[in-house]
C-alpha positions as CSV (number, residue, x, y, z in Angstrom):
1,M,139.0,76.3,81.0
2,P,139.9,76.3,77.3
3,G,141.2,73.1,75.7
4,T,144.9,72.6,75.3
5,Q,144.9,71.6,71.6
6,Y,144.3,73.6,68.5
7,D,141.3,71.7,67.2
8,D,138.9,74.2,65.9
9,A,138.5,75.7,62.4
10,K,139.5,79.2,63.5
11,V,143.1,78.4,63.9
12,P,145.1,79.8,61.0
13,D,147.8,78.0,59.1
14,N,150.5,80.4,60.3
15,F,150.0,79.3,64.0
16,L,152.6,76.9,65.2
17,P,151.1,73.8,66.7
18,L,152.1,72.4,70.1
19,P,155.3,70.5,69.7
20,P,155.0,66.7,69.6
21,R,157.9,66.5,72.1
22,G,159.6,68.8,74.6
23,R,158.5,71.2,77.2
24,V,155.2,73.1,77.0
25,Y,154.3,75.3,80.0
26,T,150.7,76.1,80.7
27,S,149.3,79.0,82.8
28,E,146.0,80.7,83.3
29,R,144.9,84.4,83.5
30,I,141.7,86.3,83.7
31,V,141.2,89.5,81.7
32,R,140.8,92.1,84.3
33,L,139.5,95.7,84.2
34,G,143.0,97.2,84.0
35,D,143.8,95.0,81.0
36,T,141.1,96.2,78.7
37,A,140.4,99.0,76.2
38,P,137.1,100.9,76.6
39,S,135.5,98.3,74.3
40,G,136.4,95.6,76.7
41,R,139.0,93.9,74.5
42,L,142.4,92.8,75.8
43,R,144.9,95.5,75.0
44,F,148.3,94.8,73.3
45,D,150.3,96.1,76.2
46,S,148.3,93.7,78.5
47,I,149.1,90.9,76.1
48,A,152.8,91.8,76.4
49,R,152.6,91.6,80.2
50,F,150.9,88.3,80.1
51,L,153.6,87.0,77.7
52,Q,156.3,88.3,80.0
53,D,154.6,86.8,83.1
54,V,154.2,83.3,81.6
55,A,157.8,83.3,80.4
56,E,159.0,84.2,83.9
57,D,156.8,81.6,85.5
58,D,158.0,79.0,83.0
59,G,161.7,79.8,83.8
60,K,161.1,79.6,87.6
61,D,159.2,76.3,87.3
62,A,162.1,74.9,85.2
63,G,164.8,76.0,87.6
64,W,166.3,78.6,85.3
65,P,169.3,80.3,87.0
66,V,168.8,83.9,88.2
67,S,172.3,84.7,86.8
68,I,170.9,84.5,83.3
69,G,168.1,87.0,82.4
70,W,166.3,87.7,79.1
71,L,165.9,90.8,77.0
72,L,163.3,91.0,74.3
73,R,164.5,91.7,70.8
74,R,161.2,91.5,68.8
75,C,157.7,90.2,69.2
76,A,155.0,89.4,66.6
77,I,151.4,88.9,67.5
78,S,148.7,87.3,65.3
79,V,145.1,87.7,66.5
80,V,142.2,85.6,65.4
81,Q,139.8,87.0,68.1
82,F,140.6,89.4,70.9
83,P,139.8,88.1,74.4
84,F,137.4,90.3,76.4
85,F,136.8,91.5,79.9
86,T,136.4,88.6,82.4
87,E,137.4,86.0,79.9
88,R,139.4,83.1,81.3
89,L,142.6,82.4,79.4
90,A,144.9,79.5,79.0
91,L,148.5,80.4,78.0
92,Q,150.7,77.7,76.5
93,T,154.3,78.5,75.8
94,F,157.3,76.7,74.4
95,C,160.7,77.2,72.8
96,S,160.2,77.2,69.1
97,A,163.7,78.1,67.8
98,T,167.2,78.3,69.3
99,A,170.7,79.7,68.7
100,A,173.8,80.0,70.9
101,R,172.7,83.1,72.8
102,W,169.0,83.7,72.0
103,A,165.8,81.7,71.5
104,E,162.3,82.1,70.1
105,R,159.4,81.6,72.5
106,T,155.9,80.9,71.0
107,T,152.9,81.5,73.2
108,T,149.3,80.8,72.3
109,I,146.5,82.4,74.3
110,R,143.0,81.1,74.0
111,G,139.9,82.0,76.0
112,D,136.7,80.4,77.1
113,G,134.8,83.1,75.2
114,G,136.6,82.4,71.9
115,G,139.6,84.7,72.3
116,L,142.6,83.3,70.3
117,L,146.0,84.7,69.5
118,Q,149.6,83.6,69.1
119,A,152.8,85.5,69.8
120,R,156.4,84.7,68.7
121,A,159.1,86.5,70.5
122,I,162.9,86.5,70.3
123,W,164.6,86.8,73.6
124,V,168.4,87.3,74.1
125,A,170.0,85.6,77.1
126,I,171.9,88.1,79.3
127,D,174.4,87.6,82.1
128,T,172.8,89.6,84.9
129,T,176.3,90.7,86.2
130,S,178.1,91.8,83.1
131,R,174.8,92.6,81.2
132,R,176.3,91.0,78.1
133,P,174.8,88.2,75.9
134,A,175.3,84.8,77.5
135,R,175.4,81.3,76.1
136,L,172.2,79.3,76.7
137,G,174.1,76.3,78.1
138,E,173.4,72.7,79.0
139,L,170.2,73.3,81.0
140,F,168.6,75.1,78.1
141,E,169.6,72.4,75.6
142,R,168.2,69.7,77.9
143,V,164.9,71.4,79.0
144,Y,163.9,73.8,76.2
145,A,165.7,72.9,73.0
146,P,163.8,69.6,72.2
147,S,160.5,71.5,71.4
148,A,162.3,73.7,68.9
149,A,162.9,70.6,66.7
150,G,166.1,72.0,65.2
151,R,164.6,75.4,64.1
152,Q,167.1,78.2,64.2
153,A,166.3,81.6,65.8
154,S,167.5,84.9,64.4
155,V,167.9,88.3,66.0
156,R,167.9,90.1,62.7
157,L,165.4,93.0,62.6
158,S,163.3,93.5,59.5
159,L,161.2,96.7,60.0
160,A,162.4,99.8,58.1
161,G,163.2,103.0,60.0
162,P,161.1,106.2,59.8
163,P,160.8,108.0,56.5
164,E,163.4,110.8,55.8
165,D,160.7,113.4,55.9
166,G,159.9,112.6,59.5
167,G,156.7,110.7,59.0
168,E,153.1,111.8,58.9
169,F,152.8,112.7,62.6
170,A,155.2,113.1,65.5
171,R,154.9,114.0,69.2
172,P,156.8,113.6,72.4
173,W,156.5,110.4,74.3
174,P,157.4,111.2,78.0
175,I,158.9,108.6,80.2
176,R,157.2,107.9,83.5
177,A,158.8,106.4,86.6
178,S,156.4,103.5,86.4
179,D,157.7,102.7,82.9
180,M,161.1,101.5,84.3
181,D,161.9,97.9,85.3
182,I,164.7,96.2,87.2
183,W,166.9,96.3,84.1
184,G,167.0,100.1,84.4
185,H,165.2,100.7,81.1
186,V,161.6,101.1,79.9
187,N,159.8,97.7,80.1
188,N,159.0,96.1,76.8
189,A,155.2,96.2,77.5
190,V,155.3,100.0,77.6
191,H,156.2,100.3,74.0
192,W,152.8,98.6,73.2
193,E,151.1,101.4,75.1
194,A,152.3,103.7,72.3
195,V,150.8,101.3,69.8
196,E,147.5,101.3,71.6
197,D,147.4,105.1,71.6
198,E,147.4,105.1,67.8
199,I,145.1,102.1,67.4
200,A,142.5,104.1,69.3
201,L,142.4,106.6,66.4
202,L,141.8,103.9,63.7
203,K,138.6,102.6,62.4
204,W,139.9,99.0,62.4
205,L,141.6,96.6,64.8
206,P,144.9,95.0,63.8
207,T,145.0,91.2,63.3
208,T,148.8,91.3,63.1
209,A,151.2,93.5,65.1
210,Q,155.0,93.4,65.3
211,L,157.3,95.4,67.5
212,E,161.1,95.5,67.3
213,Y,163.4,96.8,70.1
214,N,166.3,98.6,68.4
215,E,167.7,100.2,71.6
216,A,166.8,100.1,75.2
217,I,165.0,103.3,76.3
218,M,166.7,104.7,79.4
219,A,165.4,107.2,82.0
220,T,167.6,109.9,80.5
221,D,166.2,109.5,76.9
222,N,163.7,111.9,75.4
223,P,161.6,109.7,73.0
224,S,159.3,111.0,70.3
225,L,156.6,108.9,68.7
226,V,156.5,109.0,64.9
227,W,153.8,107.3,62.9
228,Q,152.5,107.0,59.4
229,R,149.3,105.6,58.0
230,S,149.1,103.9,54.6
231,S,146.8,101.7,52.6
232,T,148.4,98.7,54.2
233,G,148.1,99.7,57.8
234,L,150.1,101.8,60.3
235,D,153.8,102.0,61.0
236,L,155.2,103.6,64.2
237,W,158.7,104.5,65.5
238,M,160.1,105.7,68.8
239,I,163.1,107.9,68.2
240,D,165.4,110.1,70.3
241,G,167.0,112.6,67.9
242,A,168.7,110.5,65.2
243,R,168.5,107.3,67.3
244,L,165.9,104.7,66.5
245,L,164.7,103.1,69.7
246,A,161.8,100.9,68.5
247,S,159.8,100.1,65.4
248,A,156.2,98.8,65.1
249,R,153.9,97.7,62.4
250,V,150.2,96.9,62.7
251,R,148.0,95.6,59.9
252,P,144.2,95.3,59.4
253,P,142.3,92.1,58.6
254,R,142.7,90.9,55.1
255,A,139.9,91.7,52.7
256,Q,137.7,88.7,52.0
257,P,137.9,87.4,48.4
């Protein structure tokens, strides 16, 4: 399996290193057929599912109470090299910033074939009965907060909404029964499937991708996917009439000097 330290020259400066103290949870995955694009690379929606799975596994291992769930606010992914079909992956995840009712989780995925990426996601703690934000509490402070080293997490969103002219392209984005999760809304990984649809039309693969969840998409919604290409990359939005449901931004590799 891949090593557990970032000790090779490929690791960029913007990757957070493993914390010197505090909890780091490690898990393993294999890139399966259903996780890949036709080229064999690991898709972004599959990455999102891996991130969700390792977060759930971490919480169960730490004894996190079922009365407090988590809803994703935003996720940013930086890719050095995409993992490919059959590649064995090590996932290392830790709390990298905190607040009273939300926290940032950083997860690094590296493969035995050279795959390497890091995701930083903001999750809001939710009382599963009231469905309202909940305080993180003593268990979180004791188990997860030490690795954050005092860094503060923010739920502020930064991506702009769609252009007033409606964007370059738009089409309906039908909701399927399989898109829904136990929270009664479209699972966060499904939004990345929309991103993958548009990536397939590009002549480049993103090295950075960010997705913000403005509103939960419910079964009664009728989303449309709006996107606009530019010299700096691709921007996407999921809307329902005047409501902004989600925003995404993908960027190509930087030109070499």
